[in-house]
C-alpha positions in Angstrom: -34.4 -8.7 0.2 -35.8 -9.0 3.7 -39.2 -10.1 2.4 -37.6 -13.2 0.8 -35.9 -14.3 4.1 -36.5 -17.9 5.0 -35.8 -18.2 8.8 -33.7 -21.3 9.3 -35.6 -23.9 11.3 -32.6 -24.6 13.6 -32.4 -20.8 14.4 -36.1 -20.7 15.0 -36.0 -23.6 17.4 -33.1 -22.1 19.3 -34.8 -18.6 19.2 -31.7 -17.0 17.6 -32.1 -13.4 16.7 -29.7 -10.7 15.5 -27.8 -9.7 12.4 -25.4 -11.4 10.1 -22.8 -9.1 8.6 -21.7 -10.2 5.1 -18.9 -8.7 3.0 -18.7 -9.5 -0.7 -17.5 -8.1 -4.0 -19.9 -6.8 -6.7 -18.3 -7.4 -10.1 -18.6 -5.1 -13.1 -21.9 -6.8 -14.2 -23.5 -6.3 -10.7 -23.1 -9.9 -9.6 -22.1 -10.6 -5.9 -19.2 -13.0 -5.3 -16.4 -13.8 -2.8 -18.6 -13.8 0.4 -17.1 -13.4 3.8 -19.1 -13.6 7.0 -17.9 -10.7 9.2 -20.4 -11.4 12.0 -22.0 -14.8 12.4 -25.2 -16.0 14.1 -24.8 -19.6 13.1 -27.7 -22.0 13.1 -28.1 -21.6 9.3 -28.5 -17.8 9.4 -25.1 -17.2 7.7 -26.0 -19.5 4.8 -29.4 -17.9 4.5 -27.9 -14.4 4.3 -25.6 -15.5 1.4 -28.6 -17.1 -0.4 -30.6 -13.9 -0.1 -27.8 -11.8 -1.6 -27.1 -14.3 -4.4 -30.7 -14.7 -5.4 -31.6 -11.0 -5.1 -31.4 -8.5 -7.9 -28.1 -7.5 -9.4 -26.3 -4.7 -7.5 -25.3 -1.4 -9.0 -21.5 -1.0 -9.1 -19.3 2.0 -8.8 -18.3 3.8 -12.0 -15.1 5.5 -13.0 -15.0 7.5 -16.2 -18.3 5.8 -17.2 -16.8 2.3 -16.8 -18.3 0.0 -14.2 -15.8 -1.3 -11.6 -16.0 -4.0 -9.1 -16.8 -2.8 -5.6 -16.6 -4.2 -2.0 -19.9 -4.2 -0.1 -20.9 -5.0 3.4 -24.6 -5.6 4.4 -26.4 -6.7 7.5 -29.2 -9.3 7.3 -31.5 -9.1 10.3 -33.2 -12.1 11.8 -36.1 -11.4 14.1 -38.6 -13.9 15.3 -42.3 -12.8 15.2 -43.6 -11.7 18.6 -45.9 -14.1 20.3 
């Protein structure tokens, strides 16, 4: 997921670094939905974090008696500027 990160231009200009914490639900088919930003960086980083999760591969959900169930997940997306 991190290799597909597109550093937001506004965040780059403001030299914003850190991690966005995103919470979401993974449905029974492995699709992420219902996004909530738990820790924000702003400057386009929150939106980029959600884009990465949405456009990434499907997630593996929890199972109960061999049936897939929806699951709540929290991930951190790290933003680090390249060193000069």
